[in-house]
Structures are given as C-alpha cells and as structure tokens.
N, CA and C atoms as a LAMMPS dump frame, in Angstrom:
ITEM: TIMESTEP
0
ITEM: NUMBER OF ATOMS
369
ITEM: BOX BOUNDS ff ff ff
-5.0000000000000000e+02 5.0000000000000000e+02
-5.0000000000000000e+02 5.0000000000000000e+02
-5.0000000000000000e+02 5.0000000000000000e+02
ITEM: ATOMS id mol type element x y z
1 1 1 N 289.239 -363.816 265.948
2 1 2 C 289.74 -362.674 265.445
3 1 3 C 288.547 -361.773 265.418
4 2 1 N 289.169 -360.653 265.985
5 2 2 C 287.869 -359.532 265.887
6 2 3 C 287.913 -358.807 264.655
7 3 1 N 286.852 -358.271 264.451
8 3 2 C 286.434 -357.298 263.084
9 3 3 C 287.73 -356.419 262.849
10 4 1 N 288.225 -355.741 263.734
11 4 2 C 289.427 -354.936 263.315
12 4 3 C 290.593 -355.318 263.272
13 5 1 N 290.879 -356.526 263.7
14 5 2 C 292.066 -357.375 263.354
15 5 3 C 292.079 -357.853 261.885
16 6 1 N 290.675 -358.203 261.521
17 6 2 C 290.517 -358.664 260.1
18 6 3 C 290.544 -357.59 259.108
19 7 1 N 290.222 -356.327 259.55
20 7 2 C 290.495 -355.473 258.738
21 7 3 C 291.595 -355.065 258.3
22 8 1 N 292.702 -355.341 259.164
23 8 2 C 294.181 -355.115 258.822
24 8 3 C 294.618 -356.538 258.121
25 9 1 N 294.33 -357.4 258.178
26 9 2 C 294.681 -358.755 257.911
27 9 3 C 294.182 -359.084 256.163
28 10 1 N 292.644 -359.292 256.141
29 10 2 C 292.054 -359.454 255.351
30 10 3 C 292.525 -358.596 253.93
31 11 1 N 292.536 -357.502 253.743
32 11 2 C 293.098 -356.795 252.592
33 11 3 C 294.729 -357.208 251.865
34 12 1 N 295.453 -357.79 253.094
35 12 2 C 296.917 -358.333 252.892
36 12 3 C 296.942 -359.459 252.042
37 13 1 N 295.581 -360.311 252.045
38 13 2 C 295.758 -361.707 251.762
39 13 3 C 295.608 -361.536 250.268
40 14 1 N 295.906 -362.564 249.292
41 14 2 C 295.561 -362.44 247.854
42 14 3 C 294.308 -362.798 247.463
43 15 1 N 293.784 -361.953 246.316
44 15 2 C 292.552 -362.168 245.936
45 15 3 C 292.14 -363.459 245.047
46 16 1 N 290.966 -363.468 244.682
47 16 2 C 290.751 -364.773 244.062
48 16 3 C 291.556 -364.905 242.74
49 17 1 N 291.834 -366.344 242.235
50 17 2 C 292.717 -366.281 241.108
51 17 3 C 291.74 -366.315 239.779
52 18 1 N 292.216 -365.608 238.838
53 18 2 C 291.247 -365.442 237.504
54 18 3 C 291.142 -366.863 236.751
55 19 1 N 292.045 -367.447 237.127
56 19 2 C 291.947 -369.094 236.388
57 19 3 C 291.499 -369.96 237.425
58 20 1 N 290.795 -371.03 236.756
59 20 2 C 290.418 -372.079 237.62
60 20 3 C 289.073 -371.953 238.133
61 21 1 N 288.894 -372.803 239.289
62 21 2 C 287.889 -372.82 239.798
63 21 3 C 287.367 -371.586 240.871
64 22 1 N 286.412 -371.185 241.205
65 22 2 C 286.211 -370.051 242.102
66 22 3 C 286.458 -370.478 243.526
67 23 1 N 287.162 -369.72 244.185
68 23 2 C 287.484 -370.256 245.891
69 23 3 C 286.057 -370.286 246.726
70 24 1 N 285.905 -371.268 247.323
71 24 2 C 284.873 -371.758 248.239
72 24 3 C 285.047 -371.573 249.753
73 25 1 N 286.361 -371.454 249.996
74 25 2 C 286.534 -371.4 251.379
75 25 3 C 286.695 -370.066 251.859
76 26 1 N 286.503 -369.834 252.965
77 26 2 C 286.356 -368.296 253.654
78 26 3 C 287.704 -368.104 254.274
79 27 1 N 288.376 -367.487 253.698
80 27 2 C 289.834 -366.925 253.974
81 27 3 C 290.009 -366.506 255.505
82 28 1 N 288.84 -365.992 256.02
83 28 2 C 289.047 -365.551 257.574
84 28 3 C 289.134 -366.839 258.282
85 29 1 N 288.303 -367.968 257.994
86 29 2 C 288.308 -369.161 258.786
87 29 3 C 289.78 -369.903 258.577
88 30 1 N 290.188 -369.909 257.311
89 30 2 C 291.743 -370.305 257.413
90 30 3 C 292.446 -369.508 258.017
91 31 1 N 292.32 -368.235 258.318
92 31 2 C 293.433 -367.562 258.811
93 31 3 C 293.229 -367.826 260.608
94 32 1 N 291.814 -367.904 260.893
95 32 2 C 291.697 -368.352 262.38
96 32 3 C 292.415 -369.743 262.394
97 33 1 N 292.042 -370.51 261.675
98 33 2 C 292.816 -372.109 261.776
99 33 3 C 294.475 -371.948 261.756
100 34 1 N 294.928 -371.112 261.301
101 34 2 C 296.45 -370.93 261.463
102 34 3 C 296.783 -370.218 262.655
103 35 1 N 295.824 -369.206 262.913
104 35 2 C 296.315 -368.709 264.43
105 35 3 C 295.848 -369.621 265.526
106 36 1 N 294.859 -370.641 265.429
107 36 2 C 294.927 -371.656 266.414
108 36 3 C 296.145 -372.467 266.444
109 37 1 N 296.421 -373.069 265.454
110 37 2 C 297.676 -373.879 265.383
111 37 3 C 298.989 -373.285 265.884
112 38 1 N 299.071 -371.895 265.54
113 38 2 C 300.351 -371.223 266.159
114 38 3 C 300.205 -370.938 267.683
115 39 1 N 298.931 -370.64 268.19
116 39 2 C 298.937 -370.612 269.524
117 39 3 C 298.656 -371.838 270.546
118 40 1 N 297.953 -372.947 270.024
119 40 2 C 298.065 -374.182 270.5
120 40 3 C 299.354 -374.955 270.8
121 41 1 N 300.189 -374.671 269.585
122 41 2 C 301.266 -375.179 268.993
123 41 3 C 301.324 -377.011 269.022
124 42 1 N 300.061 -377.323 268.095
125 42 2 C 299.559 -378.513 268.107
126 42 3 C 300.034 -378.953 266.635
127 43 1 N 299.781 -380.014 266.372
128 43 2 C 300.041 -380.675 265.111
129 43 3 C 299.036 -380.404 264.055
130 44 1 N 299.257 -380.559 262.907
131 44 2 C 298.08 -380.22 261.792
132 44 3 C 297.095 -381.215 262.185
133 45 1 N 297.09 -382.406 262.446
134 45 2 C 296.426 -383.301 262.288
135 45 3 C 295.328 -383.031 263.834
136 46 1 N 295.66 -382.294 264.6
137 46 2 C 294.735 -382.071 265.587
138 46 3 C 293.996 -380.765 265.605
139 47 1 N 293.865 -380.217 264.184
140 47 2 C 293.109 -379.064 264.108
141 47 3 C 291.599 -379.348 264.383
142 48 1 N 290.889 -378.655 265.129
143 48 2 C 289.319 -379.13 265.352
144 48 3 C 288.776 -378.968 263.951
145 49 1 N 287.532 -379.7 263.944
146 49 2 C 286.619 -380.031 262.778
147 49 3 C 285.981 -378.771 262.439
148 50 1 N 285.873 -377.829 263.46
149 50 2 C 285.032 -376.513 262.972
150 50 3 C 285.761 -375.719 262.166
151 51 1 N 287.098 -375.892 261.81
152 51 2 C 287.889 -375.209 260.859
153 51 3 C 287.629 -375.826 259.612
154 52 1 N 288.34 -375.109 258.561
155 52 2 C 288.138 -375.988 257.33
156 52 3 C 289.12 -377.042 257.212
157 53 1 N 289.139 -378.036 256.16
158 53 2 C 289.919 -379.332 256.384
159 53 3 C 291.485 -378.989 256.371
160 54 1 N 291.988 -379.609 257.246
161 54 2 C 293.622 -379.573 257.141
162 54 3 C 294.454 -379.176 255.855
163 55 1 N 294.131 -380.126 255.098
164 55 2 C 294.798 -379.892 253.677
165 55 3 C 294.621 -378.374 253.173
166 56 1 N 293.336 -377.991 253.333
167 56 2 C 293.054 -376.523 252.873
168 56 3 C 293.967 -375.484 253.576
169 57 1 N 293.883 -375.821 255.06
170 57 2 C 294.64 -374.952 255.633
171 57 3 C 296.13 -374.688 255.55
172 58 1 N 296.702 -376.005 255.354
173 58 2 C 298.147 -376.519 255.098
174 58 3 C 298.252 -375.684 253.543
175 59 1 N 297.415 -375.974 252.715
176 59 2 C 297.901 -375.22 251.478
177 59 3 C 298.059 -373.896 251.506
178 60 1 N 296.95 -373.045 252.302
179 60 2 C 297.122 -371.699 252.13
180 60 3 C 298.274 -371.013 253.091
181 61 1 N 298.576 -371.791 254.244
182 61 2 C 299.671 -371.51 254.947
183 61 3 C 301.014 -371.616 254.297
184 62 1 N 301.254 -372.822 253.65
185 62 2 C 302.467 -373.079 252.781
186 62 3 C 302.442 -371.65 251.592
187 63 1 N 301.5 -371.572 250.882
188 63 2 C 301.399 -370.844 249.891
189 63 3 C 301.695 -369.106 250.403
190 64 1 N 300.944 -368.887 251.68
191 64 2 C 301.207 -367.472 251.65
192 64 3 C 302.822 -367.556 252.704
193 65 1 N 303.365 -368.42 253.162
194 65 2 C 304.48 -368.422 253.626
195 65 3 C 305.664 -368.206 252.399
196 66 1 N 305.309 -368.942 251.628
197 66 2 C 306.397 -368.967 250.238
198 66 3 C 306.454 -367.726 249.489
199 67 1 N 305.292 -366.952 249.32
200 67 2 C 305.055 -365.976 248.349
201 67 3 C 305.342 -364.574 249.125
202 68 1 N 305.613 -364.895 250.538
203 68 2 C 305.762 -363.668 251.378
204 68 3 C 304.672 -362.867 252.057
205 69 1 N 303.555 -363.537 251.927
206 69 2 C 302.433 -362.723 252.451
207 69 3 C 302.427 -362.875 254.136
208 70 1 N 303.035 -363.903 254.624
209 70 2 C 302.761 -363.969 255.934
210 70 3 C 304.187 -362.857 256.494
211 71 1 N 305.002 -362.47 255.968
212 71 2 C 306.009 -361.682 256.391
213 71 3 C 305.136 -360.196 256.39
214 72 1 N 304.712 -359.946 255.208
215 72 2 C 303.939 -358.521 255.162
216 72 3 C 302.74 -358.327 256.063
217 73 1 N 302.136 -359.36 256.464
218 73 2 C 300.936 -359.155 257.525
219 73 3 C 301.861 -359.295 258.858
220 74 1 N 302.932 -359.808 259.06
221 74 2 C 303.564 -359.606 260.187
222 74 3 C 304.007 -358.466 260.517
223 75 1 N 304.547 -357.811 259.739
224 75 2 C 304.93 -356.471 259.581
225 75 3 C 304.039 -355.427 259.861
226 76 1 N 302.777 -355.679 259.353
227 76 2 C 301.534 -354.609 259.457
228 76 3 C 300.976 -354.98 260.824
229 77 1 N 300.803 -356.031 261.339
230 77 2 C 300.194 -356.195 262.694
231 77 3 C 301.271 -355.671 263.613
232 78 1 N 302.416 -355.867 263.684
233 78 2 C 303.493 -355.345 264.451
234 78 3 C 303.335 -353.723 264.486
235 79 1 N 303.484 -353.311 263.263
236 79 2 C 303.398 -351.738 263.264
237 79 3 C 301.966 -351.227 263.833
238 80 1 N 300.896 -352.002 263.491
239 80 2 C 299.533 -351.638 264.142
240 80 3 C 299.524 -351.6 265.777
241 81 1 N 300.219 -352.917 266.268
242 81 2 C 300.679 -353.067 267.816
243 81 3 C 301.21 -351.839 268.23
244 82 1 N 302.328 -351.575 267.616
245 82 2 C 303.141 -350.247 268.214
246 82 3 C 302.395 -349.119 268.227
247 83 1 N 301.637 -348.654 267.1
248 83 2 C 300.687 -347.522 266.924
249 83 3 C 299.603 -347.7 268.372
250 84 1 N 299.328 -348.792 268.182
251 84 2 C 298.119 -348.844 269.423
252 84 3 C 298.7 -348.284 270.842
253 85 1 N 300.311 -348.628 271.005
254 85 2 C 300.952 -348.201 272.118
255 85 3 C 301.781 -346.668 272.182
256 86 1 N 301.083 -346.178 271.046
257 86 2 C 301.522 -344.645 270.926
258 86 3 C 303.294 -344.633 270.722
259 87 1 N 303.561 -345.702 269.773
260 87 2 C 304.87 -345.842 269.515
261 87 3 C 305.098 -345.54 267.869
262 88 1 N 306.07 -345.182 267.562
263 88 2 C 306.3 -344.976 265.997
264 88 3 C 306.005 -346.342 265.449
265 89 1 N 305.506 -346.531 264.272
266 89 2 C 305.053 -347.786 263.622
267 89 3 C 306.174 -348.497 263.414
268 90 1 N 307.356 -347.875 262.708
269 90 2 C 308.643 -348.438 262.586
270 90 3 C 309.616 -348.332 263.535
271 91 1 N 310.01 -349.528 264.05
272 91 2 C 311.184 -349.23 265.124
273 91 3 C 312.3 -348.318 264.467
274 92 1 N 313.002 -347.697 264.88
275 92 2 C 314.169 -347.027 264.304
276 92 3 C 315.544 -347.502 264.934
277 93 1 N 315.395 -348.613 265.767
278 93 2 C 316.851 -349.229 266.176
279 93 3 C 316.542 -350.52 266.829
280 94 1 N 317.558 -351.375 266.863
281 94 2 C 317.085 -352.573 267.224
282 94 3 C 318.503 -352.9 268.186
283 95 1 N 318.289 -353.701 269.301
284 95 2 C 319.382 -354.161 269.93
285 95 3 C 319.453 -355.69 269.737
286 96 1 N 320.837 -356.276 269.569
287 96 2 C 321.065 -357.479 269.543
288 96 3 C 322.181 -357.949 270.465
289 97 1 N 322.125 -358.682 271.384
290 97 2 C 322.98 -359.03 272.477
291 97 3 C 323.759 -360.363 271.961
292 98 1 N 325.104 -360.535 271.53
293 98 2 C 325.489 -362.016 271.219
294 98 3 C 326.943 -361.851 272.189
295 99 1 N 326.988 -361.359 273.246
296 99 2 C 328.033 -361.785 274.108
297 99 3 C 328.251 -363.285 274.306
298 100 1 N 329.369 -363.839 274.289
299 100 2 C 329.722 -365.081 274.396
300 100 3 C 331.075 -365.233 274.893
301 101 1 N 331.51 -366.287 275.485
302 101 2 C 332.717 -366.698 275.976
303 101 3 C 333.387 -368.037 275.282
304 102 1 N 334.361 -367.968 274.821
305 102 2 C 335.005 -369.19 274.208
306 102 3 C 335.838 -369.597 275.556
307 103 1 N 335.537 -370.887 275.824
308 103 2 C 336.339 -371.52 276.883
309 103 3 C 337.646 -372.072 276.49
310 104 1 N 337.92 -372.353 275.331
311 104 2 C 339.341 -372.87 275.066
312 104 3 C 340.261 -371.696 275.249
313 105 1 N 339.966 -370.597 275.252
314 105 2 C 341.067 -369.429 274.966
315 105 3 C 341.157 -368.994 276.845
316 106 1 N 340.289 -369.281 277.487
317 106 2 C 340.172 -368.939 278.805
318 106 3 C 340.767 -370.072 279.678
319 107 1 N 341.768 -370.844 279.197
320 107 2 C 342.391 -371.899 280.151
321 107 3 C 343.717 -371.355 280.622
322 108 1 N 344.117 -370.098 280.451
323 108 2 C 345.61 -369.541 280.718
324 108 3 C 345.871 -370.052 282.35
325 109 1 N 344.932 -369.794 283.294
326 109 2 C 345.313 -370.249 284.65
327 109 3 C 345.715 -371.811 284.517
328 110 1 N 345.235 -372.703 284.091
329 110 2 C 345.889 -373.804 284.052
330 110 3 C 347.095 -374.076 283.301
331 111 1 N 347.179 -373.459 282.158
332 111 2 C 348.327 -373.738 281.426
333 111 3 C 349.59 -373.059 282.379
334 112 1 N 349.158 -371.836 283.032
335 112 2 C 350.358 -371.25 283.935
336 112 3 C 350.75 -372.298 284.849
337 113 1 N 349.692 -372.905 285.526
338 113 2 C 350.098 -373.535 286.6
339 113 3 C 351.029 -374.969 286.17
340 114 1 N 350.624 -375.509 284.784
341 114 2 C 351.494 -376.548 284.391
342 114 3 C 352.842 -375.919 284.234
343 115 1 N 353.008 -374.86 283.678
344 115 2 C 354.485 -374.329 283.546
345 115 3 C 355.239 -373.932 284.79
346 116 1 N 354.5 -373.387 285.735
347 116 2 C 355.058 -373.484 287.274
348 116 3 C 355.678 -374.629 287.704
349 117 1 N 354.754 -375.91 287.429
350 117 2 C 355.13 -376.916 288.134
351 117 3 C 356.409 -377.44 287.182
352 118 1 N 356.582 -377.341 285.91
353 118 2 C 357.642 -377.654 285.233
354 118 3 C 358.912 -377.047 285.451
355 119 1 N 358.71 -375.815 285.921
356 119 2 C 359.902 -374.96 286.385
357 119 3 C 360.383 -375.342 287.772
358 120 1 N 359.506 -375.907 288.596
359 120 2 C 360.075 -376.336 289.701
360 120 3 C 360.955 -377.549 289.711
361 121 1 N 360.157 -378.472 288.779
362 121 2 C 360.85 -379.792 288.664
363 121 3 C 362.349 -379.682 288.075
364 122 1 N 362.583 -378.784 287.193
365 122 2 C 363.689 -378.707 286.446
366 122 3 C 364.681 -377.83 287.281
367 123 1 N 364.174 -377.02 288.079
368 123 2 C 365.131 -375.907 288.87
369 123 3 C 365.85 -376.532 289.827
C-alpha cells in the first residue's frame, strides 16, 4: 500500500481503545494483510509469516466488518478513485439489469401443438 492510499485508509480506522492494554500491532500491516488475502483469494492459514499473526488479522477484519468500518473505507476509496478519473465522487445513477425469462410460461407453442393434434383426432 502506498503512503497516499494509507493517508485515505488510516484515518478511517478506529483509534486505540482507552481501556485495556495498549495496541502493539501496526494497523497498516494488518490492512496490508487483509488486502493480500483479498487479492490472493487464499485461506487465512496461508497468510505469509511476514504479516501479523492470522488470529490478529482475523480479529481486526471481523471487527471492522461488523462495526461498518470496511463499508466506510470502501465508500471513501471508490470516491477517491472516481475523483482520480475526473468524475464526480458520488455516482448520480446506477444501472441494474435484471432481465430474465421464465421458461414455464414460454411453452405455448408446445401446448398449441397438443391442442391441434387433439382437434384432428376428434374431428
């Protein structure tokens, strides 16, 4: 992670807790480990040894996910990426394509053929 990227992400992470032991882990290394896992798509156990312990990274990931910090970070990174492309930081519209075809209702040609055969037999 570059210093410019950390300048965006770092302030969005929670500060030290007033209670309990002081934090000994570098949150930038934890964030780098989370980014590594996301990019590599590997299991927690395959996290290289040069990152903080897996249990520490997992604790911060789930904590940040559950309290909404990852959502806020994602929103800010998307805004920064849009501004870097000379676009408005917040998108004004979205497009969702949910076109689908129900196969059970599109069987009328088969049904019509059955009715034609029945009509010929009875006629």
